[in-house]
ZASEZA-160037 format. One record per residue (C-alpha): residue number from 1; x, y, z. Coordinates in nm, 3 decimals. Layout:
<sites>
+-----+---------+---------+---------+
: seq :       x :       y :       z :
+-----+---------+---------+---------+
: NUM :       X :       Y :       Z :
...
+-----+---------+---------+---------+
</sites>
This chain:
<sites>
+-----+---------+---------+---------+
: seq :       x :       y :       z :
+-----+---------+---------+---------+
:   1 :  14.737 : -11.014 :  15.410 :
:   2 :  15.088 : -11.119 :  15.314 :
:   3 :  15.206 : -10.753 :  15.309 :
:   4 :  15.052 : -10.695 :  15.653 :
:   5 :  15.217 : -11.002 :  15.810 :
:   6 :  15.551 : -10.903 :  15.658 :
:   7 :  15.517 : -10.554 :  15.796 :
:   8 :  15.419 : -10.700 :  16.131 :
:   9 :  15.730 : -10.922 :  16.136 :
:  10 :  15.946 : -10.619 :  16.061 :
:  11 :  15.779 : -10.431 :  16.347 :
:  12 :  15.851 : -10.726 :  16.589 :
:  13 :  16.213 : -10.728 :  16.483 :
:  14 :  16.245 : -10.360 :  16.548 :
:  15 :  16.066 : -10.393 :  16.884 :
:  16 :  16.324 : -10.654 :  16.990 :
:  17 :  16.605 : -10.442 :  16.861 :
:  18 :  16.494 : -10.144 :  17.069 :
:  19 :  16.447 : -10.364 :  17.377 :
:  20 :  16.808 : -10.492 :  17.345 :
:  21 :  16.956 : -10.147 :  17.260 :
:  22 :  17.194 :  -9.960 :  17.497 :
:  23 :  16.901 :  -9.751 :  17.609 :
:  24 :  16.655 : -10.036 :  17.620 :
:  25 :  16.499 : -10.204 :  17.915 :
:  26 :  16.709 : -10.519 :  17.950 :
:  27 :  17.024 : -10.364 :  18.089 :
:  28 :  16.883 : -10.140 :  18.360 :
:  29 :  17.074 : -10.212 :  18.687 :
:  30 :  16.924 :  -9.959 :  18.921 :
:  31 :  16.683 :  -9.668 :  18.989 :
:  32 :  16.738 :  -9.437 :  19.287 :
:  33 :  16.516 :  -9.159 :  19.409 :
:  34 :  16.704 :  -8.828 :  19.456 :
:  35 :  16.663 :  -8.584 :  19.742 :
:  36 :  16.806 :  -8.230 :  19.778 :
:  37 :  17.177 :  -8.270 :  19.854 :
:  38 :  17.479 :  -8.453 :  19.704 :
:  39 :  17.529 :  -8.824 :  19.665 :
:  40 :  17.835 :  -9.018 :  19.543 :
:  41 :  17.781 :  -9.280 :  19.274 :
:  42 :  17.990 :  -9.585 :  19.176 :
:  43 :  18.052 :  -9.948 :  19.216 :
:  44 :  18.282 :  -9.915 :  19.511 :
:  45 :  18.138 :  -9.974 :  19.855 :
:  46 :  18.226 :  -9.626 :  19.985 :
:  47 :  17.965 :  -9.460 :  19.755 :
:  48 :  17.621 :  -9.343 :  19.870 :
:  49 :  17.472 :  -9.523 :  19.572 :
:  50 :  17.652 :  -9.845 :  19.516 :
:  51 :  17.612 :  -9.986 :  19.171 :
:  52 :  17.648 : -10.347 :  19.058 :
:  53 :  17.870 : -10.248 :  18.758 :
:  54 :  18.070 :  -9.968 :  18.614 :
:  55 :  18.354 :  -9.748 :  18.740 :
:  56 :  18.440 :  -9.754 :  19.110 :
:  57 :  18.368 :  -9.383 :  19.136 :
:  58 :  18.131 :  -9.231 :  18.869 :
:  59 :  18.109 :  -8.890 :  19.041 :
:  60 :  17.854 :  -8.698 :  19.242 :
:  61 :  17.486 :  -8.606 :  19.170 :
:  62 :  17.355 :  -8.293 :  19.337 :
:  63 :  16.991 :  -8.197 :  19.351 :
:  64 :  16.869 :  -7.853 :  19.465 :
:  65 :  16.548 :  -7.663 :  19.427 :
:  66 :  16.658 :  -7.556 :  19.079 :
:  67 :  16.754 :  -7.895 :  18.939 :
:  68 :  17.021 :  -8.162 :  18.917 :
:  69 :  17.398 :  -8.134 :  18.856 :
:  70 :  17.637 :  -8.421 :  18.772 :
:  71 :  18.009 :  -8.378 :  18.861 :
:  72 :  18.234 :  -8.651 :  18.710 :
:  73 :  18.483 :  -8.819 :  18.946 :
:  74 :  18.767 :  -8.770 :  18.693 :
:  75 :  18.781 :  -8.402 :  18.751 :
:  76 :  18.565 :  -8.304 :  18.457 :
:  77 :  18.345 :  -7.995 :  18.467 :
:  78 :  18.009 :  -8.019 :  18.645 :
:  79 :  17.712 :  -8.064 :  18.404 :
:  80 :  17.380 :  -7.898 :  18.485 :
:  81 :  17.114 :  -8.122 :  18.359 :
:  82 :  16.815 :  -7.992 :  18.172 :
:  83 :  16.528 :  -8.185 :  18.326 :
:  84 :  16.245 :  -8.305 :  18.100 :
:  85 :  16.003 :  -8.585 :  18.204 :
:  86 :  15.949 :  -8.670 :  17.833 :
:  87 :  16.312 :  -8.672 :  17.744 :
:  88 :  16.531 :  -8.745 :  18.052 :
:  89 :  16.880 :  -8.596 :  18.034 :
:  90 :  17.153 :  -8.854 :  17.994 :
:  91 :  17.523 :  -8.881 :  18.069 :
:  92 :  17.787 :  -9.153 :  18.044 :
:  93 :  18.055 :  -9.299 :  18.270 :
:  94 :  18.258 :  -9.586 :  18.141 :
:  95 :  18.011 :  -9.859 :  18.036 :
:  96 :  17.722 :  -9.688 :  18.223 :
:  97 :  17.441 :  -9.478 :  18.073 :
:  98 :  17.280 :  -9.272 :  18.341 :
:  99 :  16.970 :  -9.056 :  18.315 :
: 100 :  16.754 :  -8.850 :  18.551 :
: 101 :  16.382 :  -8.939 :  18.522 :
: 102 :  16.099 :  -8.724 :  18.656 :
: 103 :  15.770 :  -8.850 :  18.805 :
: 104 :  15.526 :  -8.632 :  18.991 :
: 105 :  15.794 :  -8.363 :  19.016 :
: 106 :  16.030 :  -8.607 :  19.190 :
: 107 :  16.358 :  -8.707 :  19.026 :
: 108 :  16.532 :  -9.042 :  19.021 :
: 109 :  16.868 :  -9.159 :  18.879 :
: 110 :  16.828 :  -9.463 :  18.642 :
: 111 :  17.140 :  -9.647 :  18.548 :
: 112 :  17.206 :  -9.893 :  18.258 :
: 113 :  17.508 : -10.108 :  18.205 :
: 114 :  17.583 : -10.106 :  17.833 :
: 115 :  17.814 : -10.408 :  17.879 :
: 116 :  17.543 : -10.611 :  18.046 :
: 117 :  17.501 : -10.969 :  17.905 :
: 118 :  17.127 : -10.960 :  17.966 :
: 119 :  17.030 : -10.831 :  17.616 :
: 120 :  17.234 : -11.107 :  17.438 :
: 121 :  17.090 : -11.371 :  17.672 :
: 122 :  16.730 : -11.254 :  17.635 :
: 123 :  16.524 : -11.548 :  17.482 :
: 124 :  16.285 : -11.317 :  17.296 :
: 125 :  15.921 : -11.235 :  17.322 :
: 126 :  15.644 : -11.489 :  17.269 :
: 127 :  15.340 : -11.379 :  17.064 :
: 128 :  14.989 : -11.491 :  16.994 :
: 129 :  14.947 : -11.598 :  16.628 :
: 130 :  14.915 : -11.284 :  16.414 :
: 131 :  14.572 : -11.221 :  16.287 :
: 132 :  14.465 : -10.921 :  16.071 :
: 133 :  14.119 : -10.931 :  16.240 :
: 134 :  14.274 : -10.776 :  16.552 :
: 135 :  14.376 : -10.465 :  16.352 :
: 136 :  14.082 : -10.243 :  16.430 :
: 137 :  13.980 :  -9.906 :  16.283 :
: 138 :  13.810 :  -9.727 :  16.571 :
: 139 :  13.629 :  -9.399 :  16.597 :
: 140 :  13.853 :  -9.137 :  16.761 :
: 141 :  13.616 :  -8.913 :  16.952 :
: 142 :  13.706 :  -8.586 :  17.122 :
: 143 :  13.563 :  -8.558 :  17.468 :
: 144 :  13.335 :  -8.268 :  17.540 :
: 145 :  13.605 :  -8.133 :  17.776 :
: 146 :  13.942 :  -8.276 :  17.894 :
: 147 :  13.931 :  -8.499 :  18.198 :
: 148 :  14.200 :  -8.502 :  18.466 :
: 149 :  14.222 :  -8.835 :  18.628 :
: 150 :  14.454 :  -9.029 :  18.861 :
: 151 :  14.630 :  -9.330 :  18.732 :
: 152 :  14.801 :  -9.571 :  18.969 :
: 153 :  15.140 :  -9.740 :  18.894 :
: 154 :  15.292 : -10.076 :  18.974 :
: 155 :  15.488 :  -9.913 :  19.259 :
: 156 :  15.175 :  -9.763 :  19.403 :
: 157 :  15.274 :  -9.411 :  19.300 :
: 158 :  14.958 :  -9.231 :  19.168 :
: 159 :  14.999 :  -8.994 :  18.882 :
: 160 :  14.767 :  -8.741 :  18.724 :
: 161 :  14.698 :  -8.750 :  18.357 :
: 162 :  14.474 :  -8.552 :  18.115 :
: 163 :  14.242 :  -8.745 :  17.884 :
: 164 :  14.116 :  -8.569 :  17.572 :
: 165 :  13.995 :  -8.859 :  17.347 :
: 166 :  13.841 :  -9.199 :  17.354 :
: 167 :  13.854 :  -9.475 :  17.095 :
: 168 :  13.526 :  -9.645 :  17.022 :
: 169 :  13.522 :  -9.979 :  16.839 :
: 170 :  13.321 : -10.292 :  16.775 :
: 171 :  13.403 : -10.651 :  16.882 :
: 172 :  13.162 : -10.944 :  16.828 :
: 173 :  12.874 : -10.701 :  16.779 :
: 174 :  12.943 : -10.511 :  17.098 :
: 175 :  13.075 : -10.157 :  17.132 :
: 176 :  13.372 : -10.089 :  17.361 :
: 177 :  13.568 :  -9.778 :  17.450 :
: 178 :  13.927 :  -9.720 :  17.541 :
: 179 :  14.084 :  -9.393 :  17.670 :
: 180 :  14.433 :  -9.280 :  17.594 :
: 181 :  14.614 :  -9.185 :  17.921 :
: 182 :  14.965 :  -9.132 :  17.793 :
: 183 :  15.161 :  -9.095 :  17.464 :
: 184 :  15.128 :  -8.813 :  17.209 :
: 185 :  14.869 :  -8.680 :  16.969 :
: 186 :  15.029 :  -8.879 :  16.685 :
: 187 :  15.078 :  -9.189 :  16.901 :
: 188 :  14.818 :  -9.206 :  17.178 :
: 189 :  14.902 :  -9.468 :  17.440 :
: 190 :  14.643 :  -9.706 :  17.584 :
: 191 :  14.715 :  -9.904 :  17.898 :
: 192 :  14.489 : -10.207 :  17.873 :
: 193 :  14.410 : -10.539 :  18.045 :
: 194 :  14.190 : -10.833 :  17.956 :
: 195 :  14.125 : -11.190 :  18.079 :
: 196 :  14.438 : -11.315 :  17.910 :
: 197 :  14.632 : -11.148 :  18.199 :
: 198 :  14.534 : -11.432 :  18.427 :
: 199 :  14.725 : -11.691 :  18.224 :
: 200 :  14.904 : -11.577 :  17.911 :
: 201 :  14.993 : -11.203 :  17.920 :
: 202 :  15.161 : -10.982 :  18.173 :
: 203 :  14.940 : -10.962 :  18.484 :
: 204 :  14.944 : -10.586 :  18.535 :
: 205 :  14.882 : -10.455 :  18.190 :
: 206 :  14.985 : -10.425 :  17.823 :
: 207 :  15.046 : -10.115 :  17.626 :
: 208 :  14.888 : -10.034 :  17.285 :
: 209 :  14.989 :  -9.731 :  17.078 :
: 210 :  14.735 :  -9.595 :  16.834 :
: 211 :  14.832 :  -9.559 :  16.470 :
: 212 :  14.727 :  -9.360 :  16.171 :
: 213 :  14.542 :  -9.106 :  16.377 :
: 214 :  14.301 :  -8.862 :  16.208 :
: 215 :  14.047 :  -8.625 :  16.357 :
: 216 :  13.788 :  -8.898 :  16.315 :
: 217 :  13.954 :  -9.246 :  16.330 :
: 218 :  14.249 :  -9.427 :  16.490 :
: 219 :  14.390 :  -9.773 :  16.428 :
: 220 :  14.406 : -10.015 :  16.723 :
: 221 :  14.638 : -10.292 :  16.612 :
: 222 :  14.613 : -10.539 :  16.905 :
: 223 :  14.879 : -10.762 :  16.726 :
: 224 :  15.110 : -10.488 :  16.858 :
: 225 :  14.988 : -10.493 :  17.215 :
: 226 :  15.323 : -10.506 :  17.411 :
: 227 :  15.454 : -10.584 :  17.754 :
: 228 :  15.522 : -10.277 :  17.968 :
: 229 :  15.883 : -10.200 :  18.071 :
: 230 :  15.813 : -10.340 :  18.421 :
: 231 :  15.780 : -10.682 :  18.257 :
: 232 :  16.150 : -10.668 :  18.181 :
: 233 :  16.294 : -10.488 :  18.482 :
: 234 :  16.202 : -10.415 :  18.837 :
: 235 :  16.352 : -10.066 :  18.794 :
: 236 :  16.056 :  -9.926 :  18.599 :
: 237 :  15.753 :  -9.740 :  18.703 :
: 238 :  15.457 :  -9.847 :  18.481 :
: 239 :  15.108 :  -9.707 :  18.483 :
: 240 :  14.817 :  -9.943 :  18.551 :
: 241 :  14.511 :  -9.949 :  18.331 :
: 242 :  14.220 :  -9.724 :  18.437 :
: 243 :  13.893 :  -9.919 :  18.497 :
: 244 :  13.770 :  -9.799 :  18.148 :
: 245 :  14.054 :  -9.991 :  17.984 :
: 246 :  13.993 : -10.331 :  18.149 :
: 247 :  13.818 : -10.524 :  17.874 :
: 248 :  13.588 : -10.812 :  17.944 :
: 249 :  13.687 : -11.023 :  17.636 :
: 250 :  14.021 : -11.204 :  17.572 :
: 251 :  14.257 : -11.020 :  17.343 :
: 252 :  14.443 : -11.320 :  17.194 :
: 253 :  14.681 : -11.099 :  17.003 :
: 254 :  15.016 : -10.926 :  17.067 :
: 255 :  15.281 : -11.009 :  17.317 :
: 256 :  15.260 : -11.287 :  17.571 :
: 257 :  15.444 : -11.298 :  17.911 :
: 258 :  15.817 : -11.315 :  17.884 :
: 259 :  16.025 : -11.591 :  18.047 :
: 260 :  16.162 : -11.490 :  18.389 :
: 261 :  15.975 : -11.165 :  18.373 :
: 262 :  15.927 : -10.924 :  18.668 :
+-----+---------+---------+---------+
</sites>
């Protein structure tokens, strides 16, 4: 148990480190949908997209039917961005880290201020007391055939996902199932909700990533149930849990609501 708790503490430290990183969720200052055409970007008021920080004139972002191009205001060569919804292309301007995200085939410019004071001022994440009993080895069952389903988001933007597996586990003598709607084969992502959302955890959902995946089993460590990005910034689009992942019992494990959350 001591080894497990030590490993869990290290995981929590890494989680906080990633959250506070230059590409974490605490320093996002804006997210702007793009349409075909060219927009100017910068902190000066004469830009089409006026930012709260960074250079007065960052440059222009041009979207056409083939993709997105960034042209720096300093006279640098235009950069054609290779769009990838799983790995959004990034570019820098002064203290800004900018990237183009993709959702349902629509693109948006997300902007982070790497000099933001928000990460240093962040008070941290409260947790339920760690308890090894919440680390569950579940059956990892392949569905007879993949299911395409619609998952809503906090912004009311529905997205289509493909579900191939379900995790089947026991709690207090009852059998429950969770479906993985996001993530990867090695790290399936479950968007979950339980009665603690009324008082202790983020109201919309929490995320849980499966571990130690085999063709038969998957570890569900609810001590690692985390707040979604939208708990830290209004500029995130987070999926909501499908009905199958709304559990009837309280998961008194993992992250609680953060102070001054969104």
